[in-house]
PDB file of N, CA, C and O in Angstrom:
ATOM      1  N   MET A   1       6.243  19.841 -48.771  1.00  0.00           N
ATOM      2  CA  MET A   1       5.414  18.668 -48.389  1.00  0.00           C
ATOM      3  C   MET A   1       5.357  17.897 -49.091  1.00  0.00           C
ATOM      4  O   MET A   1       5.407  18.202 -50.283  1.00  0.00           O
ATOM      5  N   LEU A   2       5.222  16.503 -48.693  1.00  0.00           N
ATOM      6  CA  LEU A   2       5.117  15.197 -49.504  1.00  0.00           C
ATOM      7  C   LEU A   2       3.721  14.768 -49.859  1.00  0.00           C
ATOM      8  O   LEU A   2       2.897  14.545 -48.972  1.00  0.00           O
ATOM      9  N   GLY A   3       3.456  14.656 -51.047  1.00  0.00           N
ATOM     10  CA  GLY A   3       1.868  14.440 -51.446  1.00  0.00           C
ATOM     11  C   GLY A   3       1.715  12.895 -51.185  1.00  0.00           C
ATOM     12  O   GLY A   3       2.692  12.208 -50.889  1.00  0.00           O
ATOM     13  N   ILE A   4       0.682  12.477 -51.286  1.00  0.00           N
ATOM     14  CA  ILE A   4       0.284  11.018 -51.039  1.00  0.00           C
ATOM     15  C   ILE A   4       0.732  10.209 -52.267  1.00  0.00           C
ATOM     16  O   ILE A   4       1.239   9.103 -52.083  1.00  0.00           O
ATOM     17  N   LEU A   5       0.591  10.645 -53.372  1.00  0.00           N
ATOM     18  CA  LEU A   5       1.167   9.854 -54.644  1.00  0.00           C
ATOM     19  C   LEU A   5       2.833   9.756 -54.399  1.00  0.00           C
ATOM     20  O   LEU A   5       3.487   8.734 -54.607  1.00  0.00           O
ATOM     21  N   ASP A   6       3.262  10.761 -54.018  1.00  0.00           N
ATOM     22  CA  ASP A   6       4.997  10.595 -53.704  1.00  0.00           C
ATOM     23  C   ASP A   6       5.166   9.595 -52.813  1.00  0.00           C
ATOM     24  O   ASP A   6       5.920   8.644 -53.018  1.00  0.00           O
ATOM     25  N   LEU A   7       4.413   9.768 -51.683  1.00  0.00           N
ATOM     26  CA  LEU A   7       4.571   8.560 -50.604  1.00  0.00           C
ATOM     27  C   LEU A   7       4.167   7.270 -50.940  1.00  0.00           C
ATOM     28  O   LEU A   7       4.818   6.304 -50.542  1.00  0.00           O
ATOM     29  N   LEU A   8       2.958   7.114 -51.771  1.00  0.00           N
ATOM     30  CA  LEU A   8       2.673   5.577 -52.395  1.00  0.00           C
ATOM     31  C   LEU A   8       3.955   5.083 -53.273  1.00  0.00           C
ATOM     32  O   LEU A   8       4.307   3.905 -53.321  1.00  0.00           O
ATOM     33  N   GLY A   9       4.490   5.967 -53.843  1.00  0.00           N
ATOM     34  CA  GLY A   9       5.473   5.809 -54.998  1.00  0.00           C
ATOM     35  C   GLY A   9       7.014   5.409 -54.331  1.00  0.00           C
ATOM     36  O   GLY A   9       7.830   4.666 -54.877  1.00  0.00           O
ATOM     37  N   THR A  10       7.150   5.944 -53.309  1.00  0.00           N
ATOM     38  CA  THR A  10       8.357   5.806 -52.545  1.00  0.00           C
ATOM     39  C   THR A  10       8.217   4.283 -51.994  1.00  0.00           C
ATOM     40  O   THR A  10       9.125   3.478 -52.200  1.00  0.00           O
ATOM     41  N   ILE A  11       7.129   3.951 -51.337  1.00  0.00           N
ATOM     42  CA  ILE A  11       6.914   2.545 -50.745  1.00  0.00           C
ATOM     43  C   ILE A  11       6.726   1.602 -51.793  1.00  0.00           C
ATOM     44  O   ILE A  11       7.151   0.475 -51.541  1.00  0.00           O
ATOM     45  N   GLY A  12       6.180   1.784 -52.940  1.00  0.00           N
ATOM     46  CA  GLY A  12       6.212   0.887 -53.676  1.00  0.00           C
ATOM     47  C   GLY A  12       7.342   0.468 -54.520  1.00  0.00           C
ATOM     48  O   GLY A  12       7.501  -0.677 -54.944  1.00  0.00           O
ATOM     49  N   ALA A  13       8.123   1.482 -54.737  1.00  0.00           N
ATOM     50  CA  ALA A  13       9.453   1.566 -55.320  1.00  0.00           C
ATOM     51  C   ALA A  13      10.448   0.618 -54.045  1.00  0.00           C
ATOM     52  O   ALA A  13      11.269  -0.232 -54.390  1.00  0.00           O
ATOM     53  N   ALA A  14      10.255   0.864 -53.021  1.00  0.00           N
ATOM     54  CA  ALA A  14      11.137   0.009 -51.900  1.00  0.00           C
ATOM     55  C   ALA A  14      10.378  -1.276 -51.979  1.00  0.00           C
ATOM     56  O   ALA A  14      11.130  -2.241 -52.114  1.00  0.00           O
ATOM     57  N   VAL A  15       9.187  -1.550 -51.938  1.00  0.00           N
ATOM     58  CA  VAL A  15       8.773  -3.139 -52.003  1.00  0.00           C
ATOM     59  C   VAL A  15       9.173  -3.894 -53.100  1.00  0.00           C
ATOM     60  O   VAL A  15       9.418  -5.093 -52.966  1.00  0.00           O
ATOM     61  N   LEU A  16       9.283  -3.221 -54.365  1.00  0.00           N
ATOM     62  CA  LEU A  16       9.615  -3.809 -55.522  1.00  0.00           C
ATOM     63  C   LEU A  16      10.760  -4.047 -55.749  1.00  0.00           C
ATOM     64  O   LEU A  16      11.119  -5.009 -56.428  1.00  0.00           O
ATOM     65  N   GLY A  17      11.664  -3.072 -55.132  1.00  0.00           N
ATOM     66  CA  GLY A  17      12.823  -2.885 -55.546  1.00  0.00           C
ATOM     67  C   GLY A  17      14.047  -3.770 -54.448  1.00  0.00           C
ATOM     68  O   GLY A  17      13.721  -4.840 -53.934  1.00  0.00           O
ATOM     69  N   LEU A  18      15.370  -3.182 -54.214  1.00  0.00           N
ATOM     70  CA  LEU A  18      16.160  -3.927 -53.602  1.00  0.00           C
ATOM     71  C   LEU A  18      15.887  -4.394 -52.055  1.00  0.00           C
ATOM     72  O   LEU A  18      16.271  -5.503 -51.685  1.00  0.00           O
ATOM     73  N   PRO A  19      15.231  -3.532 -51.201  1.00  0.00           N
ATOM     74  CA  PRO A  19      14.984  -3.684 -49.896  1.00  0.00           C
ATOM     75  C   PRO A  19      13.730  -4.603 -49.808  1.00  0.00           C
ATOM     76  O   PRO A  19      13.470  -5.132 -48.727  1.00  0.00           O
ATOM     77  N   GLY A  20      13.084  -4.778 -50.702  1.00  0.00           N
ATOM     78  CA  GLY A  20      11.834  -5.897 -50.650  1.00  0.00           C
ATOM     79  C   GLY A  20      12.494  -7.317 -51.094  1.00  0.00           C
ATOM     80  O   GLY A  20      12.513  -8.334 -50.400  1.00  0.00           O
ATOM     81  N   ILE A  21      12.981  -7.180 -52.284  1.00  0.00           N
ATOM     82  CA  ILE A  21      13.466  -8.548 -53.040  1.00  0.00           C
ATOM     83  C   ILE A  21      14.589  -8.932 -52.191  1.00  0.00           C
ATOM     84  O   ILE A  21      14.597 -10.092 -51.777  1.00  0.00           O
ATOM     85  N   LEU A  22      15.397  -8.263 -51.915  1.00  0.00           N
ATOM     86  CA  LEU A  22      16.780  -9.008 -51.223  1.00  0.00           C
ATOM     87  C   LEU A  22      16.430  -9.193 -49.730  1.00  0.00           C
ATOM     88  O   LEU A  22      17.066  -9.950 -48.996  1.00  0.00           O
ATOM     89  N   GLY A  23      15.499  -8.536 -49.376  1.00  0.00           N
ATOM     90  CA  GLY A  23      15.179  -8.551 -48.005  1.00  0.00           C
ATOM     91  C   GLY A  23      14.455  -9.884 -47.782  1.00  0.00           C
ATOM     92  O   GLY A  23      14.758 -10.689 -46.901  1.00  0.00           O
ATOM     93  N   VAL A  24      13.659 -10.001 -48.500  1.00  0.00           N
ATOM     94  CA  VAL A  24      12.802 -11.422 -48.359  1.00  0.00           C
ATOM     95  C   VAL A  24      14.010 -12.695 -48.305  1.00  0.00           C
ATOM     96  O   VAL A  24      14.169 -13.609 -47.496  1.00  0.00           O
ATOM     97  N   GLY A  25      14.771 -12.305 -49.552  1.00  0.00           N
ATOM     98  CA  GLY A  25      15.662 -13.649 -49.716  1.00  0.00           C
ATOM     99  C   GLY A  25      16.800 -13.825 -48.463  1.00  0.00           C
ATOM    100  O   GLY A  25      17.169 -14.895 -47.979  1.00  0.00           O
ATOM    101  N   LEU A  26      17.213 -12.557 -48.109  1.00  0.00           N
ATOM    102  CA  LEU A  26      18.117 -12.771 -46.853  1.00  0.00           C
ATOM    103  C   LEU A  26      17.237 -13.190 -45.661  1.00  0.00           C
ATOM    104  O   LEU A  26      17.791 -13.922 -44.841  1.00  0.00           O
ATOM    105  N   GLY A  27      16.008 -12.859 -45.440  1.00  0.00           N
ATOM    106  CA  GLY A  27      15.189 -13.395 -44.626  1.00  0.00           C
ATOM    107  C   GLY A  27      15.219 -14.764 -44.503  1.00  0.00           C
ATOM    108  O   GLY A  27      15.417 -15.337 -43.432  1.00  0.00           O
ATOM    109  N   MET A  28      14.981 -15.458 -45.836  1.00  0.00           N
ATOM    110  CA  MET A  28      14.924 -16.728 -45.774  1.00  0.00           C
ATOM    111  C   MET A  28      16.186 -17.705 -45.503  1.00  0.00           C
ATOM    112  O   MET A  28      16.190 -18.935 -45.541  1.00  0.00           O
ATOM    113  N   THR A  29      17.228 -16.845 -45.227  1.00  0.00           N
ATOM    114  CA  THR A  29      18.345 -17.717 -44.734  1.00  0.00           C
ATOM    115  C   THR A  29      18.377 -17.843 -43.396  1.00  0.00           C
ATOM    116  O   THR A  29      19.401 -18.382 -42.976  1.00  0.00           O
ATOM    117  N   SER A  30      17.695 -17.565 -42.703  1.00  0.00           N
ATOM    118  CA  SER A  30      17.744 -17.724 -41.330  1.00  0.00           C
ATOM    119  C   SER A  30      16.455 -18.098 -40.982  1.00  0.00           C
ATOM    120  O   SER A  30      15.527 -17.809 -41.737  1.00  0.00           O
ATOM    121  N   ARG A  31      16.213 -18.859 -39.668  1.00  0.00           N
ATOM    122  CA  ARG A  31      14.888 -19.092 -38.981  1.00  0.00           C
ATOM    123  C   ARG A  31      14.721 -18.288 -37.774  1.00  0.00           C
ATOM    124  O   ARG A  31      13.647 -18.287 -37.173  1.00  0.00           O
ATOM    125  N   ASN A  32      15.788 -17.561 -37.366  1.00  0.00           N
ATOM    126  CA  ASN A  32      15.693 -16.530 -36.454  1.00  0.00           C
ATOM    127  C   ASN A  32      14.845 -15.102 -36.673  1.00  0.00           C
ATOM    128  O   ASN A  32      15.296 -14.376 -37.559  1.00  0.00           O
ATOM    129  N   PRO A  33      13.949 -14.743 -36.128  1.00  0.00           N
ATOM    130  CA  PRO A  33      13.384 -13.481 -36.730  1.00  0.00           C
ATOM    131  C   PRO A  33      14.140 -12.253 -36.647  1.00  0.00           C
ATOM    132  O   PRO A  33      14.120 -11.349 -37.483  1.00  0.00           O
ATOM    133  N   LEU A  34      14.901 -12.294 -35.425  1.00  0.00           N
ATOM    134  CA  LEU A  34      15.586 -11.135 -35.221  1.00  0.00           C
ATOM    135  C   LEU A  34      16.968 -11.112 -36.416  1.00  0.00           C
ATOM    136  O   LEU A  34      17.397 -10.118 -37.002  1.00  0.00           O
ATOM    137  N   VAL A  35      17.310 -12.103 -36.497  1.00  0.00           N
ATOM    138  CA  VAL A  35      18.747 -12.047 -37.703  1.00  0.00           C
ATOM    139  C   VAL A  35      17.919 -11.913 -39.041  1.00  0.00           C
ATOM    140  O   VAL A  35      18.428 -11.189 -39.898  1.00  0.00           O
ATOM    141  N   GLY A  36      16.806 -12.465 -39.313  1.00  0.00           N
ATOM    142  CA  GLY A  36      16.069 -12.190 -40.727  1.00  0.00           C
ATOM    143  C   GLY A  36      15.850 -10.467 -40.914  1.00  0.00           C
ATOM    144  O   GLY A  36      16.074  -9.862 -41.962  1.00  0.00           O
ATOM    145  N   ALA A  37      15.332  -9.817 -39.560  1.00  0.00           N
ATOM    146  CA  ALA A  37      14.897  -8.610 -39.440  1.00  0.00           C
ATOM    147  C   ALA A  37      16.288  -7.767 -39.751  1.00  0.00           C
ATOM    148  O   ALA A  37      16.417  -6.788 -40.486  1.00  0.00           O
ATOM    149  N   GLY A  38      17.032  -8.277 -39.163  1.00  0.00           N
ATOM    150  CA  GLY A  38      18.597  -7.609 -39.013  1.00  0.00           C
ATOM    151  C   GLY A  38      19.167  -7.396 -40.435  1.00  0.00           C
ATOM    152  O   GLY A  38      19.621  -6.320 -40.823  1.00  0.00           O
ATOM    153  N   LEU A  39      19.098  -8.523 -41.173  1.00  0.00           N
ATOM    154  CA  LEU A  39      19.519  -8.441 -42.696  1.00  0.00           C
ATOM    155  C   LEU A  39      18.778  -7.652 -43.294  1.00  0.00           C
ATOM    156  O   LEU A  39      19.243  -6.729 -43.963  1.00  0.00           O
ATOM    157  N   GLY A  40      17.525  -7.864 -43.166  1.00  0.00           N
ATOM    158  CA  GLY A  40      16.523  -6.947 -43.994  1.00  0.00           C
ATOM    159  C   GLY A  40      16.737  -5.574 -44.033  1.00  0.00           C
ATOM    160  O   GLY A  40      16.799  -4.913 -45.070  1.00  0.00           O
ATOM    161  N   GLY A  41      16.880  -5.036 -42.611  1.00  0.00           N
ATOM    162  CA  GLY A  41      17.209  -3.663 -42.395  1.00  0.00           C
ATOM    163  C   GLY A  41      18.639  -3.354 -42.597  1.00  0.00           C
ATOM    164  O   GLY A  41      18.974  -2.169 -42.568  1.00  0.00           O
ATOM    165  N   LEU A  42      19.396  -4.139 -42.769  1.00  0.00           N
ATOM    166  CA  LEU A  42      20.881  -3.914 -43.505  1.00  0.00           C
ATOM    167  C   LEU A  42      20.592  -3.453 -44.916  1.00  0.00           C
ATOM    168  O   LEU A  42      21.024  -2.412 -45.412  1.00  0.00           O
ATOM    169  N   VAL A  43      19.871  -4.278 -45.464  1.00  0.00           N
ATOM    170  CA  VAL A  43      19.569  -3.886 -46.974  1.00  0.00           C
ATOM    171  C   VAL A  43      18.820  -2.824 -47.198  1.00  0.00           C
ATOM    172  O   VAL A  43      19.002  -2.123 -48.194  1.00  0.00           O
ATOM    173  N   GLY A  44      17.950  -2.591 -46.364  1.00  0.00           N
ATOM    174  CA  GLY A  44      16.943  -1.192 -46.281  1.00  0.00           C
ATOM    175  C   GLY A  44      17.996  -0.161 -46.209  1.00  0.00           C
ATOM    176  O   GLY A  44      17.770   0.815 -46.924  1.00  0.00           O
ATOM    177  N   VAL A  45      19.188  -0.129 -45.466  1.00  0.00           N
ATOM    178  CA  VAL A  45      19.993   1.171 -45.191  1.00  0.00           C
ATOM    179  C   VAL A  45      20.888   1.104 -46.207  1.00  0.00           C
ATOM    180  O   VAL A  45      21.170   2.173 -46.748  1.00  0.00           O
ATOM    181  N   LEU A  46      21.513  -0.094 -46.681  1.00  0.00           N
ATOM    182  CA  LEU A  46      22.510   0.095 -47.685  1.00  0.00           C
ATOM    183  C   LEU A  46      22.144   0.382 -49.025  1.00  0.00           C
ATOM    184  O   LEU A  46      22.901   1.053 -49.727  1.00  0.00           O
ATOM    185  N   SER A  47      20.913  -0.112 -49.518  1.00  0.00           N
ATOM    186  CA  SER A  47      20.384   0.115 -50.749  1.00  0.00           C
ATOM    187  C   SER A  47      20.198   1.587 -51.334  1.00  0.00           C
ATOM    188  O   SER A  47      20.540   1.950 -52.459  1.00  0.00           O
ATOM    189  N   PRO A  48      19.695   2.226 -50.520  1.00  0.00           N
ATOM    190  CA  PRO A  48      19.673   3.840 -50.711  1.00  0.00           C
ATOM    191  C   PRO A  48      21.121   4.295 -50.933  1.00  0.00           C
ATOM    192  O   PRO A  48      21.463   4.916 -51.939  1.00  0.00           O
ATOM    193  N   LEU A  49      21.935   3.960 -49.962  1.00  0.00           N
ATOM    194  CA  LEU A  49      23.445   4.423 -49.917  1.00  0.00           C
ATOM    195  C   LEU A  49      23.892   4.274 -51.202  1.00  0.00           C
ATOM    196  O   LEU A  49      24.401   5.224 -51.796  1.00  0.00           O
ATOM    197  N   LEU A  50      23.727   2.891 -51.842  1.00  0.00           N
ATOM    198  CA  LEU A  50      24.866   2.508 -52.894  1.00  0.00           C
ATOM    199  C   LEU A  50      24.164   2.933 -54.194  1.00  0.00           C
ATOM    200  O   LEU A  50      24.858   3.441 -55.075  1.00  0.00           O
ATOM    201  N   LEU A  51      22.812   2.763 -54.391  1.00  0.00           N
ATOM    202  CA  LEU A  51      22.018   2.936 -55.625  1.00  0.00           C
ATOM    203  C   LEU A  51      21.142   4.062 -55.638  1.00  0.00           C
ATOM    204  O   LEU A  51      20.709   4.344 -56.755  1.00  0.00           O
ATOM    205  N   GLY A  52      20.734   4.846 -54.600  1.00  0.00           N
ATOM    206  CA  GLY A  52      19.934   5.887 -54.541  1.00  0.00           C
ATOM    207  C   GLY A  52      20.903   7.177 -55.068  1.00  0.00           C
ATOM    208  O   GLY A  52      22.117   7.340 -55.187  1.00  0.00           O
ATOM    209  N   GLY A  53      19.770   7.955 -55.304  1.00  0.00           N
ATOM    210  CA  GLY A  53      20.312   9.588 -55.786  1.00  0.00           C
ATOM    211  C   GLY A  53      21.286   9.595 -56.823  1.00  0.00           C
ATOM    212  O   GLY A  53      22.126   8.702 -56.923  1.00  0.00           O
ATOM    213  N   SER A  54      21.201  10.690 -57.702  1.00  0.00           N
ATOM    214  CA  SER A  54      22.028  10.517 -58.717  1.00  0.00           C
ATOM    215  C   SER A  54      23.193  11.459 -58.544  1.00  0.00           C
ATOM    216  O   SER A  54      22.818  12.630 -58.487  1.00  0.00           O
ATOM    217  N   HIS A  55      24.714  11.263 -58.428  1.00  0.00           N
ATOM    218  CA  HIS A  55      25.685  11.676 -57.999  1.00  0.00           C
ATOM    219  C   HIS A  55      26.105  13.021 -59.002  1.00  0.00           C
ATOM    220  O   HIS A  55      26.786  13.955 -58.578  1.00  0.00           O
ATOM    221  N   SER A  56      25.613  12.948 -60.295  1.00  0.00           N
ATOM    222  CA  SER A  56      25.997  13.383 -61.266  1.00  0.00           C
ATOM    223  C   SER A  56      25.039  14.789 -61.095  1.00  0.00           C
ATOM    224  O   SER A  56      25.700  15.827 -61.139  1.00  0.00           O
ATOM    225  N   THR A  57      23.883  14.919 -60.947  1.00  0.00           N
ATOM    226  CA  THR A  57      22.811  15.960 -60.653  1.00  0.00           C
ATOM    227  C   THR A  57      22.812  16.290 -59.184  1.00  0.00           C
ATOM    228  O   THR A  57      22.221  17.277 -58.746  1.00  0.00           O
ATOM    229  N   HIS A  58      23.499  15.429 -58.417  1.00  0.00           N
ATOM    230  CA  HIS A  58      23.654  16.326 -56.910  1.00  0.00           C
ATOM    231  C   HIS A  58      22.056  16.054 -56.350  1.00  0.00           C
ATOM    232  O   HIS A  58      21.660  16.827 -55.478  1.00  0.00           O
ATOM    233  N   VAL A  59      21.034  14.873 -56.872  1.00  0.00           N
ATOM    234  CA  VAL A  59      19.724  14.707 -56.055  1.00  0.00           C
ATOM    235  C   VAL A  59      20.056  14.272 -54.889  1.00  0.00           C
ATOM    236  O   VAL A  59      20.917  13.396 -54.819  1.00  0.00           O
ATOM    237  N   ALA A  60      19.379  14.844 -53.589  1.00  0.00           N
ATOM    238  CA  ALA A  60      19.526  14.267 -52.592  1.00  0.00           C
ATOM    239  C   ALA A  60      18.437  13.073 -52.100  1.00  0.00           C
ATOM    240  O   ALA A  60      17.347  12.945 -52.658  1.00  0.00           O
ATOM    241  N   ILE A  61      18.815  12.337 -51.137  1.00  0.00           N
ATOM    242  CA  ILE A  61      17.953  11.229 -50.838  1.00  0.00           C
ATOM    243  C   ILE A  61      17.340  12.025 -49.406  1.00  0.00           C
ATOM    244  O   ILE A  61      18.005  12.584 -48.534  1.00  0.00           O
ATOM    245  N   THR A  62      15.908  11.875 -49.487  1.00  0.00           N
ATOM    246  CA  THR A  62      15.409  12.387 -48.356  1.00  0.00           C
ATOM    247  C   THR A  62      15.400  11.376 -47.093  1.00  0.00           C
ATOM    248  O   THR A  62      15.588  10.198 -47.397  1.00  0.00           O
ATOM    249  N   PRO A  63      15.233  11.626 -45.894  1.00  0.00           N
ATOM    250  CA  PRO A  63      15.165  10.807 -44.671  1.00  0.00           C
ATOM    251  C   PRO A  63      13.928   9.906 -44.756  1.00  0.00           C
ATOM    252  O   PRO A  63      13.945   8.789 -44.238  1.00  0.00           O
ATOM    253  N   LEU A  64      12.811  10.398 -45.429  1.00  0.00           N
ATOM    254  CA  LEU A  64      11.800   9.701 -45.691  1.00  0.00           C
ATOM    255  C   LEU A  64      11.994   8.340 -46.468  1.00  0.00           C
ATOM    256  O   LEU A  64      11.471   7.270 -46.158  1.00  0.00           O
ATOM    257  N   GLU A  65      12.845   8.574 -47.542  1.00  0.00           N
ATOM    258  CA  GLU A  65      13.201   7.813 -48.665  1.00  0.00           C
ATOM    259  C   GLU A  65      14.089   6.471 -47.532  1.00  0.00           C
ATOM    260  O   GLU A  65      13.743   5.292 -47.466  1.00  0.00           O
ATOM    261  N   TYR A  66      15.150   7.056 -46.831  1.00  0.00           N
ATOM    262  CA  TYR A  66      15.934   6.151 -46.027  1.00  0.00           C
ATOM    263  C   TYR A  66      14.871   5.204 -44.906  1.00  0.00           C
ATOM    264  O   TYR A  66      15.026   3.993 -44.749  1.00  0.00           O
ATOM    265  N   GLY A  67      13.930   5.913 -44.281  1.00  0.00           N
ATOM    266  CA  GLY A  67      12.975   5.456 -43.628  1.00  0.00           C
ATOM    267  C   GLY A  67      12.319   4.432 -43.991  1.00  0.00           C
ATOM    268  O   GLY A  67      12.256   3.384 -43.348  1.00  0.00           O
ATOM    269  N   THR A  68      11.710   4.687 -45.188  1.00  0.00           N
ATOM    270  CA  THR A  68      10.767   3.870 -45.918  1.00  0.00           C
ATOM    271  C   THR A  68      11.747   2.476 -46.359  1.00  0.00           C
ATOM    272  O   THR A  68      11.257   1.350 -46.280  1.00  0.00           O
ATOM    273  N   ALA A  69      12.706   2.622 -46.674  1.00  0.00           N
ATOM    274  CA  ALA A  69      13.641   1.326 -47.391  1.00  0.00           C
ATOM    275  C   ALA A  69      13.876   0.703 -45.867  1.00  0.00           C
ATOM    276  O   ALA A  69      13.628  -0.497 -45.751  1.00  0.00           O
ATOM    277  N   LEU A  70      14.279   1.335 -44.830  1.00  0.00           N
ATOM    278  CA  LEU A  70      14.450   0.420 -43.726  1.00  0.00           C
ATOM    279  C   LEU A  70      13.419  -0.148 -43.012  1.00  0.00           C
ATOM    280  O   LEU A  70      13.701  -1.027 -42.198  1.00  0.00           O
ATOM    281  N   VAL A  71      12.075   0.254 -43.196  1.00  0.00           N
ATOM    282  CA  VAL A  71      10.927  -0.338 -42.544  1.00  0.00           C
ATOM    283  C   VAL A  71      10.435  -1.373 -43.778  1.00  0.00           C
ATOM    284  O   VAL A  71       9.827  -2.405 -43.492  1.00  0.00           O
ATOM    285  N   VAL A  72      10.675  -1.100 -44.857  1.00  0.00           N
ATOM    286  CA  VAL A  72      10.374  -2.303 -45.856  1.00  0.00           C
ATOM    287  C   VAL A  72      11.116  -3.206 -45.625  1.00  0.00           C
ATOM    288  O   VAL A  72      10.658  -4.343 -45.507  1.00  0.00           O
ATOM    289  N   GLY A  73      12.676  -2.913 -45.478  1.00  0.00           N
ATOM    290  CA  GLY A  73      13.548  -3.961 -45.364  1.00  0.00           C
ATOM    291  C   GLY A  73      13.280  -4.992 -44.043  1.00  0.00           C
ATOM    292  O   GLY A  73      13.191  -6.216 -44.142  1.00  0.00           O
ATOM    293  N   VAL A  74      13.195  -4.393 -43.073  1.00  0.00           N
ATOM    294  CA  VAL A  74      12.989  -5.184 -41.864  1.00  0.00           C
ATOM    295  C   VAL A  74      11.727  -6.220 -41.972  1.00  0.00           C
ATOM    296  O   VAL A  74      11.713  -7.412 -41.663  1.00  0.00           O
ATOM    297  N   LEU A  75      10.505  -5.287 -42.585  1.00  0.00           N
ATOM    298  CA  LEU A  75       9.442  -6.455 -42.693  1.00  0.00           C
ATOM    299  C   LEU A  75       9.605  -7.325 -43.704  1.00  0.00           C
ATOM    300  O   LEU A  75       9.006  -8.400 -43.652  1.00  0.00           O
ATOM    301  N   ALA A  76      10.438  -7.017 -44.791  1.00  0.00           N
ATOM    302  CA  ALA A  76      10.598  -8.307 -45.911  1.00  0.00           C
ATOM    303  C   ALA A  76      11.376  -9.244 -45.214  1.00  0.00           C
ATOM    304  O   ALA A  76      11.079 -10.436 -45.295  1.00  0.00           O
ATOM    305  N   GLY A  77      12.504  -8.806 -44.418  1.00  0.00           N
ATOM    306  CA  GLY A  77      13.249  -9.764 -43.637  1.00  0.00           C
ATOM    307  C   GLY A  77      12.416 -10.759 -42.551  1.00  0.00           C
ATOM    308  O   GLY A  77      12.917 -11.841 -42.243  1.00  0.00           O
ATOM    309  N   LEU A  78      11.461 -10.446 -42.137  1.00  0.00           N
ATOM    310  CA  LEU A  78      10.553 -11.011 -41.063  1.00  0.00           C
ATOM    311  C   LEU A  78       9.401 -12.040 -42.041  1.00  0.00           C
ATOM    312  O   LEU A  78       8.814 -13.043 -41.635  1.00  0.00           O
ATOM    313  N   ILE A  79       9.327 -11.447 -43.354  1.00  0.00           N
ATOM    314  CA  ILE A  79       8.180 -12.346 -43.932  1.00  0.00           C
ATOM    315  C   ILE A  79       8.994 -13.470 -44.710  1.00  0.00           C
ATOM    316  O   ILE A  79       8.501 -14.544 -45.056  1.00  0.00           O
ATOM    317  N   GLY A  80      10.396 -13.052 -44.953  1.00  0.00           N
ATOM    318  CA  GLY A  80      11.274 -14.258 -45.490  1.00  0.00           C
ATOM    319  C   GLY A  80      11.588 -15.275 -44.476  1.00  0.00           C
ATOM    320  O   GLY A  80      11.693 -16.472 -44.744  1.00  0.00           O
ATOM    321  N   CYS A  81      11.753 -14.704 -43.154  1.00  0.00           N
ATOM    322  CA  CYS A  81      12.167 -15.651 -41.868  1.00  0.00           C
ATOM    323  C   CYS A  81      10.782 -16.381 -41.884  1.00  0.00           C
ATOM    324  O   CYS A  81      10.905 -17.604 -41.938  1.00  0.00           O
ATOM    325  N   ALA A  82       9.522 -15.931 -41.852  1.00  0.00           N
ATOM    326  CA  ALA A  82       8.311 -16.551 -41.511  1.00  0.00           C
ATOM    327  C   ALA A  82       8.269 -17.483 -42.610  1.00  0.00           C
ATOM    328  O   ALA A  82       8.054 -18.665 -42.340  1.00  0.00           O
ATOM    329  N   ILE A  83       8.467 -17.079 -43.984  1.00  0.00           N
ATOM    330  CA  ILE A  83       8.412 -18.317 -45.058  1.00  0.00           C
ATOM    331  C   ILE A  83       9.383 -19.503 -44.873  1.00  0.00           C
ATOM    332  O   ILE A  83       9.135 -20.677 -45.145  1.00  0.00           O
ATOM    333  N   ARG A  84      10.391 -19.065 -44.427  1.00  0.00           N
ATOM    334  CA  ARG A  84      11.494 -20.228 -44.163  1.00  0.00           C
ATOM    335  C   ARG A  84      10.866 -21.068 -43.061  1.00  0.00           C
ATOM    336  O   ARG A  84      10.917 -22.277 -43.289  1.00  0.00           O
ATOM    337  N   ARG A  85      10.112 -20.602 -41.580  1.00  0.00           N
ATOM    338  CA  ARG A  85       9.841 -21.394 -40.718  1.00  0.00           C
ATOM    339  C   ARG A  85       8.375 -22.217 -40.901  1.00  0.00           C
ATOM    340  O   ARG A  85       8.005 -23.193 -40.248  1.00  0.00           O
ATOM    341  N   LYS A  86       7.720 -21.590 -41.887  1.00  0.00           N
ATOM    342  CA  LYS A  86       6.229 -22.422 -42.214  1.00  0.00           C
ATOM    343  C   LYS A  86       6.985 -23.386 -43.119  1.00  0.00           C
ATOM    344  O   LYS A  86       6.813 -24.539 -42.724  1.00  0.00           O
ATOM    345  N   GLY A  87       7.747 -23.312 -44.175  1.00  0.00           N
ATOM    346  CA  GLY A  87       8.193 -24.199 -44.974  1.00  0.00           C
ATOM    347  C   GLY A  87       8.686 -25.494 -44.380  1.00  0.00           C
ATOM    348  O   GLY A  87       8.566 -26.642 -44.808  1.00  0.00           O
ATOM    349  N   VAL A  88       9.400 -24.935 -43.049  1.00  0.00           N
ATOM    350  CA  VAL A  88      10.122 -26.221 -42.352  1.00  0.00           C
ATOM    351  C   VAL A  88       9.012 -26.965 -41.652  1.00  0.00           C
ATOM    352  O   VAL A  88       9.117 -28.190 -41.590  1.00  0.00           O
ATOM    353  N   ALA A  89       7.840 -26.308 -41.056  1.00  0.00           N
ATOM    354  CA  ALA A  89       7.019 -26.633 -40.273  1.00  0.00           C
ATOM    355  C   ALA A  89       5.967 -27.665 -41.157  1.00  0.00           C
ATOM    356  O   ALA A  89       5.204 -28.476 -40.634  1.00  0.00           O
ATOM    357  N   ALA A  90       6.101 -27.460 -42.421  1.00  0.00           N
ATOM    358  CA  ALA A  90       4.886 -28.195 -43.217  1.00  0.00           C
ATOM    359  C   ALA A  90       5.416 -29.512 -43.607  1.00  0.00           C
ATOM    360  O   ALA A  90       4.709 -30.301 -44.233  1.00  0.00           O
TER     361      ALA A  90
END
């Protein structure tokens, strides 16, 4: 069973890590929300695969970590797209 602090740590790491930062950056490359969400989701899926888990100690990545990174990536992509659209309208 995952504790609440473990869940908050997983969400915080995803927001401050690659899915959050790069998701916003890639979301800002497009004015289309679907493209921004797709790019953010792609980063959310690829970042745990490439950078997560230690291969030397065989630490497994849980489905919760994949799901959290995916959701954070999609939301970050949408936020990046909204920043781009609001900046254009102003």
